[in-house]
C-alpha positions in Angstrom: 10.7 -2.2 7.3 13.9 -4.1 7.0 16.0 -6.7 8.8 18.7 -5.3 11.0 21.5 -6.8 8.8 20.0 -5.2 5.7 19.5 -1.9 7.4 23.1 -1.8 8.6 24.4 -2.3 5.1 22.1 0.5 3.9 23.3 3.0 6.5 27.0 2.2 6.0 26.8 2.9 2.3 24.3 5.8 2.1 26.9 8.1 0.7 27.2 6.1 -2.5 23.5 5.9 -3.3 23.7 8.6 -6.0 26.2 6.6 -8.0 24.1 3.5 -8.3 23.4 2.3 -11.8 21.2 -0.5 -13.2 22.6 -4.0 -12.9 21.4 -7.5 -13.0 22.7 -10.7 -11.5 20.5 -12.6 -14.0 19.8 -10.7 -17.2 20.7 -7.1 -17.8 18.2 -4.4 -17.3 18.9 -0.8 -18.4 18.1 2.2 -16.2 16.8 5.2 -18.1 18.9 8.4 -18.0 16.1 10.2 -16.2 14.6 7.2 -14.3 12.1 9.1 -12.2 10.6 10.7 -15.2 10.7 7.7 -17.5 9.2 5.4 -14.8 6.2 7.7 -14.3 7.3 8.7 -10.8 4.6 10.5 -8.9 2.4 10.5 -12.1 -0.8 10.5 -10.0 -3.0 9.5 -12.9 -5.8 8.3 -10.6 -7.1 9.8 -7.5 -9.5 7.1 -6.3 -9.2 3.4 -5.9 -12.6 2.4 -7.0 -15.1 0.1 -5.2 -13.9 -1.7 -2.2 -15.0 -5.4 -2.0 -15.2 -7.7 1.0 -14.9 -11.4 1.5 -14.5 -13.6 4.6 -11.1 -15.2 4.3 -9.5 -17.2 7.1 -9.6 -15.1 10.3 -10.5 -11.9 8.5 -13.3 -10.0 6.7 -10.8 -8.9 4.1 -11.4 -5.7 2.2 -9.7 -5.5 -1.2 -9.7 -3.6 -4.5 -10.0 -5.4 -7.8 -9.1 -4.4 -11.3 -9.5 -6.1 -14.7 -11.5 -9.0 -16.0 -12.4 -11.8 -13.5 -11.1 -14.4 -15.9 -7.8 -12.8 -16.4 -4.5 -14.1 -15.1 -4.3 -13.2 -11.4 -2.0 -10.7 -9.9 -1.9 -10.1 -6.1 -0.3 -6.8 -5.0 0.6 -6.3 -1.3 1.2 -3.0 0.5 3.6 -2.2 3.3 3.7 -0.1 6.4 2.7 2.7 6.8 0.8 2.5 3.4 -2.3 0.9 2.0 -3.6 -0.3 -1.4 -3.4 3.3 -2.8 0.2 2.5 -3.4 -1.1 0.6 -6.5 -3.6 3.2 -7.6 -1.8 3.7 -10.9 -0.4 0.2 -11.2 -3.7 -1.7 -11.0 -5.3 0.0 -14.0 -2.2 -0.4 -16.1 -2.2 -4.2 -15.5 -5.9 -4.4 -16.0 -5.5 -2.8 -19.4 -3.2 -5.7 -20.3 -5.9 -8.2 -19.3 -4.8 -9.1 -15.8 -7.1 -9.6 -12.8 -5.5 -7.6 -10.1 -6.3 -8.1 -6.4 -5.0 -5.5 -3.9 -6.0 -6.4 -0.3 -6.0 -4.2 2.8 -3.8 -6.1 5.2 -4.9 -7.0 8.8 -5.0 -3.8 10.7 -5.6 -1.5 7.7 -8.6 0.2 6.2 -11.9 -1.7 6.2 -10.4 -5.1 6.9 -11.6 -6.5 10.2 -10.9 -9.6 12.3 -13.9 -11.9 12.4 -13.5 -12.7 16.1 -12.5 -10.4 19.0 -10.6 -13.4 20.3 -8.1 -13.6 17.4 -4.6 -12.3 18.4 -3.8 -9.0 16.7 -0.6 -10.7 15.5 1.7 -9.0 12.9 4.2 -11.8 12.5 5.2 -12.6 8.9 3.6 -16.1 8.7 0.3 -14.8 10.0 0.1 -12.1 7.3 1.1 -14.6 4.6 -1.7 -16.9 5.7 -4.1 -14.1 5.3 -3.2 -13.7 1.7 -3.4 -17.4 1.0 -6.8 -17.5 2.6 -7.9 -14.6 0.4 -6.7 -16.5 -2.7 -8.7 -19.5 -1.6 -11.8 -17.5 -1.0 -11.5 -15.9 -4.4 -10.8 -19.3 -6.0 -7.4 -18.2 -7.2 -5.0 -21.1 -7.5 -1.9 -19.2 -8.6 -0.9 -15.6 -9.1 1.9 -13.3 -9.9 2.8 -11.5 -6.7 4.2 -8.0 -6.2 5.1 -6.0 -3.1 7.4 -3.7 -1.2 8.1 -3.4 2.6 5.7 -5.7 4.5 4.2 -6.6 1.0 7.6 -7.8 -0.4 8.2 -9.8 2.8 4.8 -11.4 2.6 5.3 -12.2 -1.1 8.7 -13.7 -0.3 7.3 -15.8 2.5 4.5 -17.2 0.2 7.0 -17.9 -2.5 9.3 -19.7 -0.1 6.6 -21.7 1.7 4.0 -22.3 -1.1 5.8 -21.9 -4.4 3.0 -23.8 -6.2 0.8 -20.7 -5.5 3.2 -18.2 -7.1 3.6 -17.9 -10.9 6.2 -15.1 -10.6 7.3 -12.5 -8.1 8.2 -8.8 -8.0 10.0 -8.0 -4.8 11.1 -4.4 -4.0 14.3 -4.6 -1.9 14.6 -8.3 -2.7 14.8 -10.9 0.0 13.1 -9.7 3.2 12.2 -12.8 5.1 12.8 -12.2 8.8 15.2 -14.2 10.9 14.3 -13.2 14.5 17.5 -14.7 16.0 19.7 -12.8 13.6 17.9 -9.6 14.6 19.3 -10.0 18.1 22.8 -8.9 17.0 23.6 -5.3 17.7 24.7 -2.9 14.9 27.0 0.1 14.6 25.6 3.2 16.3 24.6 5.0 13.1 22.7 1.9 11.9 20.9 1.6 15.3 19.8 5.2 15.1 18.0 4.4 11.9 15.9 1.9 13.8 14.6 4.6 16.2 10.9 3.8 15.5 11.2 0.1 16.2 12.9 0.8 19.5 10.2 3.4 20.2 7.5 0.8 19.6 9.2 -1.5 22.1 8.2 0.8 24.9 4.9 1.6 26.5 5.6 5.3 25.7 6.0 4.4 22.0 2.7 2.5 21.9 0.9 5.5 23.4 2.7 7.9 21.2 1.9 6.0 18.0 -1.7 5.6 19.1 -2.1 9.3 19.8 -0.1 10.5 16.7 -0.5 7.9 14.1 -1.4 10.4 11.3 1.7 12.6 11.8 3.9 9.7 12.7 3.2 7.9 9.5 3.5 11.0 7.4 7.0 11.5 8.8 7.9 8.0 7.8 6.7 8.7 4.3 8.9 11.8 4.1 12.0 10.1 5.4 11.6 6.9 3.4 11.0 8.8 0.1 12.7 12.2 0.5 12.5 13.0 -3.3 8.8 12.2 -3.6 6.9 15.5 -3.3 3.5 14.0 -2.4 0.7 16.4 -1.5 -1.6 16.2 1.5 -4.4 14.7 -0.5 -2.2 11.8 -1.5 -1.1 11.1 2.0 -4.6 11.6 3.5 -6.0 9.1 1.0 -3.9 6.4 2.7 -3.9 7.8 6.2 -7.6 7.0 6.6 -6.5 3.3 6.5 -4.6 3.8 9.8 -7.8 4.6 11.6 -8.5 0.8 11.7 -9.2 -0.1 15.3 -6.6 -2.9 15.2 -3.9 -0.9 13.3 -1.7 0.0 16.3 -1.9 -3.4 17.8 -0.9 -5.2 14.6 2.0 -2.8 13.9 3.3 -3.0 17.4 3.1 -6.8 17.3 5.0 -6.9 14.0 8.0 -4.9 15.2 8.1 -6.4 18.7 8.0 -9.9 17.2 10.8 -9.0 14.8 13.0 -7.9 17.6 12.3 -11.1 19.6 10.4 -9.2 22.3 7.2 -11.2 22.0 6.6 -14.8 20.8 4.8 -15.7 17.6 1.6 -17.8 17.7 2.1 -21.6 18.1 0.3 -22.5 14.9 3.0 -20.7 12.9 6.0 -22.1 14.7 6.9 -24.8 12.2 6.7 -22.3 9.3 8.7 -19.7 11.1 11.4 -22.3 11.8 11.6 -23.0 8.1 11.7 -19.3 7.3 14.5 -18.7 9.9 16.7 -21.0 7.7 16.6 -18.5 4.9 15.0 -20.7 2.3 15.8 -20.0 -1.4 13.0 -18.6 -3.6 12.7 -20.7 -6.7 9.9 -19.0 -8.7 10.7 -16.5 -11.6 11.5 -13.2 -9.9 12.2 -9.6 -10.7 13.7 -7.6 -7.8 13.8 -3.8 -7.7 16.2 -1.6 -5.8 15.6 2.1 -5.1 17.3 4.9 -3.2 15.9 3.5 0.0 18.0 0.4 -0.3 21.4 2.2 -0.3 24.2 0.0 -1.3 21.8 -3.0 -1.6 20.0 -1.3 -4.5 22.2 -3.3 -6.9 20.7 -6.5 -5.7 24.0 -8.3 -5.2 23.6 -8.9 -1.5 20.5 -11.2 -2.0 21.1 -12.5 -5.5 21.9 -16.0 -4.3 18.5 -16.3 -2.6 16.7 -16.4 -5.9 17.5 -19.6 -7.8 14.9 -19.5 -10.6 14.7 -17.2 -13.6 15.7 -13.8 -12.4 16.2 -10.1 -13.3 17.1 -7.1 -11.1 16.4 -3.5 -11.8 17.4 -0.3 -10.0 15.4 2.9 -9.9 17.6 5.8 -8.8 15.6 8.9 -7.6 12.8 6.7 -6.3 12.1 6.1 -2.6 10.5 3.3 -0.6 6.9 3.3 -2.0 8.1 2.2 -5.5 4.7 1.3 -7.0 3.2 4.7 -6.1 6.3 6.7 -7.0 7.1 4.8 -10.2 3.9 3.0 -11.3 5.0 2.4 -14.9 8.2 0.7 -13.9 6.5 -1.4 -11.3 3.7 -2.5 -13.7 6.2 -3.4 -16.4 8.2 -5.4 -13.8 5.0 -7.5 -13.1 4.4 -8.1 -16.8 8.1 -9.0 -17.4 8.2 -11.3 -14.4 5.1 -13.1 -15.7 7.0 -13.8 -19.0 10.3 -14.9 -17.6 
């Protein structure tokens, strides 16, 4: 989910999460007195995503959900692990009602998305996933879009904004700046912080790969519960997304992602130059709204990554909300997209 440095900061300050208040390093943004209620947390207004479309894009047959008019300004929303496009099930319709064309892809290894060739590496490194999204935009003839994401989705959107800012009109990034520096991830953390990374170390072992493959449904449900302890999702909500983890490449892509981030496996050569650029921690220059939640601990205030965003900027905090911000707080997330577009 996070870089090791960010995770260490979160663990060290977990005790002060409850006291976090709204703040902005750019312009002020007020947090409602009852943020979970006012943000529409867990509203669950929709129970189905709607028709799933397919298009060949780069190395994938990419499955995606689309909302709104085809001629509307484009918004690309990207999910994380272990989630799927249902994270945006109440965000997409809200944005469509405002005239946006909303594209929500299933990432490589999720849902109906498939690799076009059995010979393509089931690679989960950040540049590979970013290229998938750019290829999807090209296939759909989308030159520029507002991006939104959390977890893998925020990292992917950050990467695209850093490498191809001309494709990004504005950005909404939950947890802020998540671009991975593999070399920095080699540094050990305090024991309590290392404990929080248990699943990544588990994935580094053969036993972990076998365990995830055998128990993916229950494993990912456990991650949902621990990442969003105040979100009382029901079995139907989880199962709606869990079907996406039945993808035949899911385990391989997930394991690749986390092993690559720990420096246990190399990336693919065609992404080496871009990964070298990303390892330098490039600034993001596009208009951006970042969002902090309870999952972010002390970093929920956005101060630790404020300097990475050099364009127009706002930061918002959502106390009482966990990791899957768009599904837990769809109204707040949708409003962030609209506001980012107008920065």
